[in-house]
C-alpha positions in Angstrom: -29.6 31.1 7.6 -26.0 29.7 7.5 -25.1 29.7 3.9 -22.1 27.5 4.5 -24.4 24.8 5.9 -26.5 25.0 2.7 -23.6 25.0 0.3 -21.8 22.2 2.0 -25.0 20.2 2.1 -25.5 20.6 -1.7 -21.9 19.6 -2.3 -22.3 16.7 0.1 -25.3 15.5 -2.0 -23.2 15.6 -5.2 -20.4 13.8 -3.3 -22.5 10.9 -2.1 -24.1 10.5 -5.6 -20.6 10.3 -7.1 -19.6 7.9 -4.4 -22.7 5.7 -5.0 -21.7 5.6 -8.7 -18.0 4.8 -7.7 -17.1 7.9 -9.8 -13.7 9.5 -9.3 -15.4 12.9 -9.5 -16.4 12.5 -5.9 -12.8 13.4 -4.9 -12.9 16.9 -6.6 -16.3 17.7 -5.1 -15.1 16.4 -1.7 -12.1 18.7 -1.7 -14.3 21.8 -2.1 -16.8 20.6 0.4 -14.1 19.9 3.0 -12.5 23.3 2.6 -15.8 25.0 3.3 -16.5 22.6 6.1 -13.4 23.7 8.0 -15.0 27.1 8.4 -18.5 25.8 9.2 -17.5 23.4 11.9 -15.1 25.8 13.5 -18.0 28.3 13.7 -20.2 25.7 15.3 -17.7 24.5 17.9 -17.3 21.0 16.3 -13.6 21.1 16.7 -12.9 17.4 15.9 -15.0 17.7 12.8 -13.1 20.8 11.9 -9.7 19.1 12.3 -10.9 16.1 10.4 -11.6 18.3 7.4 -7.9 18.9 7.1 -7.3 15.2 7.0 -10.1 14.8 4.4 -8.4 17.4 2.2 -5.2 15.3 2.2 -7.3 12.1 1.7 -9.1 13.5 -1.3 -5.7 13.8 -3.1 -4.7 10.4 -1.9 -8.0 8.8 -2.8 -7.9 10.3 -6.3 -4.4 8.9 -6.7 -5.4 5.5 -5.4 -8.4 5.3 -7.7 -6.8 6.5 -10.8 -3.0 6.0 -10.7 -2.3 3.2 -8.2 -1.8 -0.4 -9.1 -4.6 -3.0 -9.3 -6.8 -1.2 -11.9 -9.8 -2.6 -13.7 -11.8 -1.2 -16.6 -14.6 1.2 -15.5 -17.8 1.8 -17.3 -16.2 4.6 -19.3 -13.4 2.3 -20.5 -10.8 3.9 -18.3 -8.8 1.9 -15.8 -9.6 2.5 -12.2 -9.0 0.6 -8.9 -11.3 -2.4 -8.3 -13.8 -2.6 -5.5 -12.6 -5.3 -3.1 -13.2 -6.6 0.5 -10.9 -5.3 3.3 -8.3 -8.0 3.8 -9.0 -10.0 7.0 -5.5 -9.2 8.3 -6.5 -5.5 8.3 -10.0 -5.8 9.6 -8.9 -6.3 13.3 -6.2 -3.5 13.1 -8.8 -1.2 11.4 -11.3 -1.8 14.2 -8.7 -1.4 16.9 -7.4 1.8 15.3 -11.0 3.3 15.2 -11.5 2.5 19.0 -8.1 4.0 19.9 -8.8 7.1 17.8 -12.2 7.5 19.5 -10.6 7.5 22.9 -7.8 9.8 22.0 -10.0 12.3 20.3 -12.5 12.2 23.2 -9.6 12.9 25.6 -8.4 15.8 23.5 -11.9 17.3 23.3 -12.6 17.0 27.0 -9.2 18.3 28.1 -8.4 21.0 25.6 -11.7 22.4 24.2 -15.1 23.6 25.3 -16.9 20.9 23.4 -20.3 20.0 24.7 -20.6 16.9 22.6 -17.2 15.1 23.0 -18.4 11.5 22.8 -20.4 11.9 19.6 -17.9 14.3 18.0 -15.0 11.9 18.8 -17.0 8.9 17.6 -17.9 10.3 14.2 -14.4 11.7 13.7 -12.6 8.5 14.6 -14.8 6.4 12.3 -14.6 8.9 9.5 -10.8 8.8 9.7 -10.7 5.1 9.0 -13.8 5.2 6.8 -12.2 7.6 4.3 -9.0 5.5 4.2 -11.2 2.4 3.4 -13.0 4.4 0.7 -9.7 5.5 -0.8 -8.8 1.8 -1.1 -12.3 1.0 -2.5 -13.1 -1.5 0.2 -16.8 -2.5 0.1 -17.0 -2.5 3.9 -16.4 1.2 4.0 -20.2 1.6 3.6 -20.8 0.0 7.0 -18.6 2.6 8.6 -20.4 5.4 6.9 -23.8 4.1 7.9 -22.7 4.3 11.6 -21.1 7.7 11.1 -24.2 9.1 9.2 -26.7 8.0 11.9 -24.8 9.6 14.7 -23.8 12.7 12.7 -27.4 13.3 11.7 -28.5 13.6 15.4 -25.4 15.6 16.3 -25.9 18.2 13.6 -29.6 18.7 14.4 -28.5 19.2 18.0 -25.8 21.7 17.0 -28.3 23.6 14.8 -26.8 22.6 11.4 -30.1 21.5 9.8 -29.2 21.2 6.2 -26.2 19.1 6.8 -28.2 17.0 9.4 -30.8 16.3 6.8 -28.1 15.5 4.3 -26.7 12.9 6.7 -30.2 11.4 7.1 -30.2 11.0 3.4 -26.7 9.6 3.5 -27.9 6.7 5.6 -30.3 5.7 2.9 -27.8 6.2 0.1 -25.2 4.3 2.0 -27.4 1.2 2.2 -28.1 1.4 -1.5 -24.4 2.2 -2.2 -23.3 -0.9 -0.4 -25.7 -3.0 -2.5 -24.6 -1.3 -5.8 -20.9 -1.7 -5.0 -21.4 -5.4 -4.1 -23.0 -5.9 -7.5 -20.2 -4.0 -9.2 -17.7 -6.4 -7.5 -19.2 -9.3 -9.4 
């Protein structure tokens, strides 16, 4: 049994629960989960996922700052001020989509030309969408949930294929939680 798979899956469950609740604690849990994920994904030959974890580490610091210290705060349930949940501005939606497609292509080319990856299309897809998804999450955009649903569905299949069963099962659960998370965040916006 791969203990890193199990530990990161448990941390991932805590992370998604905190995200569902729009709790700032998700950033701390995410930091530890990503640090361990670097080792796990490298061991399994998921090089794009491994590299993405370094980006995630930086984004956990950025996301925490955006939610707690950045402008545009609103009172949270605990009475503290936090960033409001909003829609992605229309001027960014096209650029956001184009960036995801370009990242997918670039990561795919890197994986096929410079690694021994046997799953470059799926690995590049989930990595590209995750890169823009975490940025959208840091800005507390409601639409980030749609990105995570797509990422979670593909990642679930990819991780079962790569023999990472605990994380694969977690991503199956993520799909369900993401659907409910979208609904909860939409209600919280009102």
